N, C-alpha and C positions, 0 to 999 in steps of 0.2 A: 490346637490345644484340646485335650480330652474334655468332653462336656462335663465330666464329673469332678473336675479339679478347678477350684476357684482360687486364683492367685490373689495375693494381697495387693491392694491398690497402691501400696508403697514400693512394690517390687516390679521392675521392668523385666519381663521374660523375653528371652530371645532364643532363636534356634540356630545352632551352628554346625550340627552334625548331619552327615548323610547327604546324598545327592543322586543325580542321574547315574553316576558310575558305581554306586554301592551295590555289592553282591548280597543276595538274600541269605539269611541264616534260618535253617529249619532244624531247631533243636531236637535232639533225639532221633535224627535220621540214622539209617543203618550203616551208611558209609560216609567218609569224609567229603567226598564229592557231592553227595546229596545234602549233607549238613551245611556245607559252605564254610569259608574261612572267617576267622575273627579278625577284623581290620580296625585297629585302634590307632592308626597313625595320625600324627598331627601335621605331617608334611603335605598331604593331599586330602583335604577335608571332604572333597566330593566323593571319595571312595570309602569314607568311614561308614561302618554299619553297626557301631556300638556307641554307648555312652561312656565317657571316660577314656583313659588311655592305659598303655601297658606299664608294667613294673610295680604295680601296687603302690605302697607308700613311698617308694623310691622315685615315683614320677615327679615329685616335687624337687628332688635333687637334680633330675634331668632338666627341669625348667630353669633352675639356678645356673646350670652349666650353659644352657642356651643364652640366658640373660647376660652371663659373664663373658660370652664370646668364646668359651672353651669348646663348645659343641655346635656343629652346624645342624640346624633344624632339619635339613634335607638328608642328613646322614642315614644310610641304610646298612644294617648289619650284614657283614659278609659271613654267611652260614657254612662256608666250606669247612669240612671236617668237624662239624659241631653236632653231628647226629648222635643219638643215644648209644651208649655202650651196651645197653641191654634193651631189647624190644619188649614193651609192655602192651599187651592186648593185640588187637581189639577183643573185648569180652562182651558177652550178651548184655551186661548192664549198661554199656555205652549207648545202646539204642533204646534204652528205657528212660524217658525223661523223668520218671518218678524216682530213679535211683541217683542220678547225677544232675545237680542244678547249680553247683558252686565252683566248678572248674571245667576246663575244656578238655575232654578226653583225648582229642586229637592234637593237643597243644605241643607234644614233644616231637612230632613228625611233620610239621608244616612244610619244611623245606622239600620233603619228598611228595607228600600227598597233595600239596598245592603248588607244585613246581610250575605248572602251566600258568596259574594266576600270577605268580611272582614274575615269570618271564614277561607277562603282559603288562607289568608295571605296578602291580599291587604290592604295597609295603606290608607284608604279612610276617609277623614275628612269633617265635615260639613263646608259649606261656609255661612250658614245662621243659626242664633239662635233666638228663639222666647221665651220670658219670660213675666212676669207681674211685675209691680212696681207701686209706687205712685210718681207723679210729684208735687212738692211743689214750687211754685213761689210767690214772694211778690206781683206781679201784679194780680195774681189770688186771693190771700188772700184779697187784696184791693177791687177787684171786688165783693167778698162775703160781705165785710164790707159795701160797698156802695150799695148793693142790686142789682147789675147788674147780679150776679150769685147767685143761690139759692141752698144750699147743699141739696142733696137728700139721702145721706147715702149710695148710691150705686156707682154712677159715681163721686160724689164730696162729701167729708166729711165736717163736720162742721168747721174744722180748715183749710179748703181750699186745701186739698190734693186731687188730681185727680187720679183715678185709670186708668192705661193704660196697654195696651198690647204693648210690645216693640219687634222690630225685628232688629237685626244687620245683615248687608249684605256685604259680601266681593265681589269685582269685579271679574267676570269671563267673559272674552271676547271671543266670537266666531268671529274670525277674518274676515271671508268672509262677515258676516252680518254687522260688524262694518264698514268695508270698504264701503259697499253699502250705509249705512246711511250717510257717509260723502262724497259720490260721488267720491271716488277714487278707483283705482285698489287695490286688495289685495297685489300684489307685491310691489306697492309703499308704502302702509301702513306698511308692514313688514320692508322694507328697511329703512324708516324714523324712525320707532320705534327703530330699531337696531342702527342707526347712532346717534339719539338724546339721547339715554341712554349710549352713549360712548361704544357701543359694549357689553353691559351687557348681552344680550341674543342672542348668535350666532344662536340659533335654529330658530330665526325669519327668517333668510335668508338661513339656511342650511337644514331646515326640513319643507318643504311645506306640508308634510303629517300630521303634527301636526297643527290642526286648532284652538285649544283653548289656550288662553294666560291668565295667572294670573298676571295682571300688578301690580307693586309695588306702588299703589296709594291708597288714602283713599276710604273707602266705604260709606255706608249711613246707617242711623238709622231711623226706622219708629216708630211713637208714635200713637197708635190707641185708640181713645176714644169711648167706646161702644163695641158692639159685632163685631169682625172681620168678622163673617159670613154675616154681612149686607153689607159689602163693595161691593160685586159684584151685589147686588140687586138694580136695578135702581129705584124701587119704594120706597126705603128707602133714605131719604135725606142725602147726603154726603157733609160735609163741609171739605175742604182740603186746605193745603198750601204746596207747594214745596219750601223749604228754602235752600239756599246755605250758608255754614259756614262763619261766621264773628266773630272770637274769641274775638276781641277787644270790639265789641258791645254786642254780644250774652252773653258773660261771664262777662266782666268787665264794661259794660255799657258805652263805649266810645260814645260820642255824635256827632261825625262827620258824622254819617249815621243813618238810621232808622232801621237797621237790628233787634236789640233786640225789639224795640217797635212794629215792624211789626210781629215778631215772637210771642211775648206774646199776642198781639192783636188776632193773629190767634188761639192761644191756647184757649183764652177765647171764641172765636167764635166756636171752635170745641167742647168745653164743652157744651156751650149753644145749639149747633146743636144736639149733642148726647142726650141731655135731652129733646129736642123738640118732640112733637107728630106730626107725619105725618098722611096722609090720612089713614083711617082704624085703627087708634090707634097705629101704629108702631112708635117706636122711631127712631131718626136719628143716625148718626155715624160721627165721626170726624177723620181726618188723618193729621199728620204732617210728611212730608218726608224731612229728614235733610241730606244734602250731604256735604261731605268734599271737598269743592272747595274754600279754603281760598283766599281772595283778588281777587275775580273774576277768580280764578284758576291761578292767577299770583304768588301767594305765599305772605306770610306776610312781608318778607323783601322788596319785590318790592312795596307792598302796602304802607309801611311806607316811602319809598323813594319818592313815589308819593305824599304823604301827605306833606313832606318837600318842594318838588318842587312847590306844589300848594300854600302853605302858604308864601313862600319866593319870589315868582315872583313879578315883578314890578306891582303895582296896586292892590296887594293882591289876595286873592282867589276869582276867578270869574267863573261864569257858562260857559262863552264862551271859557275859556281855560281849563275846567275841563278834557275833554277827550284828549286834545292835550298834557297835562302834563303826562297823563298815557301813551300815545303812545310814547312820547319821551323817557321814561324810559324803558317801556316793549316792545315797538315795535308793540303793538296791544292794542286795547281798552279793550277787554274782551276775556278770553279763557274758559269761562264756557260752551261752546257749549252745547245746550240743546238736541241735537239729541238722546242721550242715556237716558235722564232723564225719559221718559214715561215707560221704561221697568219695573220699580218697580211697577207702577200702574197696568200694565198688569199682573204682578206676583200676585197681589192681586185680579185679576179678574174684576177690575173696568171698567165699561162701561159708567158711567155718573157721573160727578161731578156737583152737584146742585149749590154749592156756592164755588167758587175758591177765596181764600183770597190772591190775587195777582193782580197787575195791569201791570205785565210784558207781553208785546206782544210776546217776545221770548219764554217764558214758555207756554203761551196760545197757540201759533201757534204749538209748538212741541206736546202739549197734544192733541189738536184737530186734528192735522195732522196725529196722530197715530191712530185715529178712536174713541177717547173718547169724548163724548159730554160734553160741559161745559155750564152751565146755567148762573147764576149771578156771576159777578166778584166784590168781596168785597174790598172796599178801606180802607186805614188807615185813621182814623180821623185826621184832621189837628192839633188837640191839642196834638197828640202824636209825632209830628215831632219836633225834637230838633232844636234849633236856628242855630247851627253850621252845620246842615244837609241841610239847605235851598239851598245852592249852588249846591249840588248834585241833589236835586230835580229839580231845574231850568234847570240844564244842561241836565238831562234825558228827561224832558218835551220838551226842545228845539230840542233834537236829535230825537224825535219821538218814544221814547221807549214805549209810552202808547197810547191807542186809545182815542181820544177825545170823550166827551159825559158826561152823568150824571149817577151816580150810587147812591145807598143808603148805608150808613154805618150802623154800628151795632145799633146806636141810632135813625136811621130813618132820619138822617139829609142829605140833598143833598150835595154831594161833587163833585168837578170837577174831572172827571176821568183822571188819570195820576198823581195824587199827591202821589203816593206810590213808595217806593223804594224796589227793589228786589235784 
């Protein structure tokens, strides 16, 4: 046990991970072979070299499947024909441990880069998958019908379906780097993670030699419009949005916030940007990065409780009480801390975002602070803001969420900077 961690006398700490067969992990190494594989298997514990297991929050469902007898614990995925449809990287940021601490940059190609280890009996699983699909949204179809978007048969079909490359990414945390991002000691991070998960992962405080943690949280999905190979090329115009999950609005169209309108507006901008011709006749590229951080990472139950508190307070729902009601219920205004968010951009090799479809200073500061240049910040048109979302808009503007000034929206109309919700 680390000498600087004092366990409670009421908690029995045990060590269950890693053994003589565990391969080393050298985070930030220049090649996959030097870095070593992430082995989070539960079927051969002697070979484990991480804390936790694969699949993020879905690991609990896997446990239920095993308990119910529907899944054999010894099952190993057959990775035949599962390789990425598009190759991402490697990029220089992959070998810089300061740029990527919350995902495994080699996670999409483990079946190739660690073929020898897999053949030797190590249960190594992908933490990233890359595929292709069509995205069909009524807002995009409407944009085609109204002439804002023009089908080209390549990026956008006549019926309004947009061709995308999708990447699903599971969280893989290098604990020393995560601690540094949040300005705390690794020992404190490990202790609090252990305590706040009810002691779910004893290895956090008993195995300081295990530096990689697979947390049981949601991951993120990328939607790339255009050629993924253009993402790291600063001469190709990149339109991008980093979006945090809001199931009520994104999926069901709840009008108390602008999440879906901003998301679909960004998708339209990404399609238009990917179709545009840049200098030298090169096309653009678009990116939506979608993170599972429901309700400002407070959770949907907390979010709905806050909705009730806001609507039922004396005087009704007002901007001056917007954050106060959240803090009364949750104890904090927002837990989406954006410190880890730029990692996925560095995984893609991005060095410049020409058009960022976001007015959040928190996101902008995290992106630029990580070394990525940002050009124009694209606002949401006022016409897309639901009436019931005006309180949230006013509250965020008053709280200084956004930089004052003037920007251009997609139609070239001047908008007051700060009228967007992230």
